[in-house]
One Martini backbone bead per residue (centre of mass of N, CA, C, O) as a GRO file, in nm:
protein
   89
    1UNK     BB    1   0.096   0.036   0.023
    2UNK     BB    2   0.035   0.373  -0.064
    3UNK     BB    3   0.137   0.691   0.083
    4UNK     BB    4  -0.002   1.031   0.089
    5UNK     BB    5  -0.012   1.349   0.113
    6UNK     BB    6  -0.307   1.552   0.183
    7UNK     BB    7  -0.483   1.835   0.054
    8UNK     BB    8  -0.749   2.016   0.203
    9UNK     BB    9  -1.007   2.219   0.035
   10UNK     BB   10  -1.250   2.458   0.082
   11UNK     BB   11  -1.497   2.589  -0.105
   12UNK     BB   12  -1.665   2.884  -0.043
   13UNK     BB   13  -1.884   2.870  -0.276
   14UNK     BB   14  -1.961   2.538  -0.284
   15UNK     BB   15  -1.829   2.336  -0.044
   16UNK     BB   16  -1.621   2.184  -0.164
   17UNK     BB   17  -1.366   1.930  -0.171
   18UNK     BB   18  -1.022   1.955  -0.223
   19UNK     BB   19  -0.757   1.747  -0.363
   20UNK     BB   20  -0.403   1.725  -0.301
   21UNK     BB   21  -0.056   1.636  -0.408
   22UNK     BB   22   0.269   1.716  -0.357
   23UNK     BB   23   0.399   1.443  -0.494
   24UNK     BB   24   0.132   1.457  -0.706
   25UNK     BB   25   0.041   1.712  -0.913
   26UNK     BB   26  -0.166   1.530  -1.117
   27UNK     BB   27  -0.340   1.478  -0.851
   28UNK     BB   28  -0.701   1.495  -0.819
   29UNK     BB   29  -0.990   1.596  -0.614
   30UNK     BB   30  -1.349   1.568  -0.533
   31UNK     BB   31  -1.613   1.673  -0.294
   32UNK     BB   32  -1.885   1.737  -0.090
   33UNK     BB   33  -1.689   1.605   0.122
   34UNK     BB   34  -1.437   1.469   0.291
   35UNK     BB   35  -1.505   1.170   0.245
   36UNK     BB   36  -1.545   1.186  -0.065
   37UNK     BB   37  -1.270   1.310  -0.135
   38UNK     BB   38  -1.097   1.071  -0.023
   39UNK     BB   39  -1.219   0.854  -0.200
   40UNK     BB   40  -1.139   0.999  -0.468
   41UNK     BB   41  -0.832   1.011  -0.407
   42UNK     BB   42  -0.772   0.716  -0.441
   43UNK     BB   43  -0.849   0.709  -0.741
   44UNK     BB   44  -0.638   0.920  -0.829
   45UNK     BB   45  -0.390   0.757  -0.752
   46UNK     BB   46  -0.439   0.513  -0.931
   47UNK     BB   47  -0.439   0.675  -1.194
   48UNK     BB   48  -0.152   0.785  -1.165
   49UNK     BB   49  -0.015   0.508  -1.165
   50UNK     BB   50  -0.118   0.421  -1.446
   51UNK     BB   51   0.021   0.647  -1.601
   52UNK     BB   52   0.305   0.568  -1.526
   53UNK     BB   53   0.290   0.288  -1.650
   54UNK     BB   54   0.228   0.375  -1.946
   55UNK     BB   55   0.504   0.566  -1.944
   56UNK     BB   56   0.734   0.423  -1.786
   57UNK     BB   57   0.721   0.537  -1.489
   58UNK     BB   58   0.784   0.626  -1.189
   59UNK     BB   59   0.664   0.624  -0.886
   60UNK     BB   60   0.624   0.848  -0.668
   61UNK     BB   61   0.775   0.941  -0.383
   62UNK     BB   62   0.708   0.979  -0.055
   63UNK     BB   63   0.763   1.248   0.129
   64UNK     BB   64   0.891   1.371   0.414
   65UNK     BB   65   0.668   1.610   0.565
   66UNK     BB   66   0.532   1.884   0.658
   67UNK     BB   67   0.254   2.015   0.714
   68UNK     BB   68   0.043   2.188   0.473
   69UNK     BB   69  -0.200   2.392   0.478
   70UNK     BB   70  -0.520   2.371   0.581
   71UNK     BB   71  -0.526   2.039   0.531
   72UNK     BB   72  -0.367   1.738   0.646
   73UNK     BB   73  -0.343   1.418   0.501
   74UNK     BB   74  -0.377   1.080   0.428
   75UNK     BB   75  -0.343   0.870   0.134
   76UNK     BB   76  -0.441   0.544   0.031
   77UNK     BB   77  -0.324   0.286  -0.209
   78UNK     BB   78  -0.422   0.001  -0.362
   79UNK     BB   79  -0.193  -0.156  -0.599
   80UNK     BB   80  -0.070  -0.345  -0.880
   81UNK     BB   81   0.191  -0.144  -0.950
   82UNK     BB   82   0.428  -0.220  -0.765
   83UNK     BB   83   0.584  -0.425  -0.941
   84UNK     BB   84   0.638  -0.222  -1.165
   85UNK     BB   85   0.821  -0.037  -1.004
   86UNK     BB   86   1.042  -0.253  -0.963
   87UNK     BB   87   1.105  -0.294  -1.269
   88UNK     BB   88   1.197   0.027  -1.324
   89UNK     BB   89   1.422   0.069  -1.088
   0.00000   0.00000   0.00000
């Protein structure tokens, strides 16, 4: 299982929660509330890993860093691409 820090931001106009990943800048998600946003964030991570696999690129490593932004949590994704990462490393 791969885990990455996730930054959650609530949109003041719509009330939706947006999720971004400092270590994977091309992975984003959104939800009507925090729970839905985090659920969608897992799917965004899996999609990001699949894109890396298709491009034959290494999956970005999660850096240990201090939380920053409005709200930081971690999001984990179980994915079958882990063996692929080992193959291209």
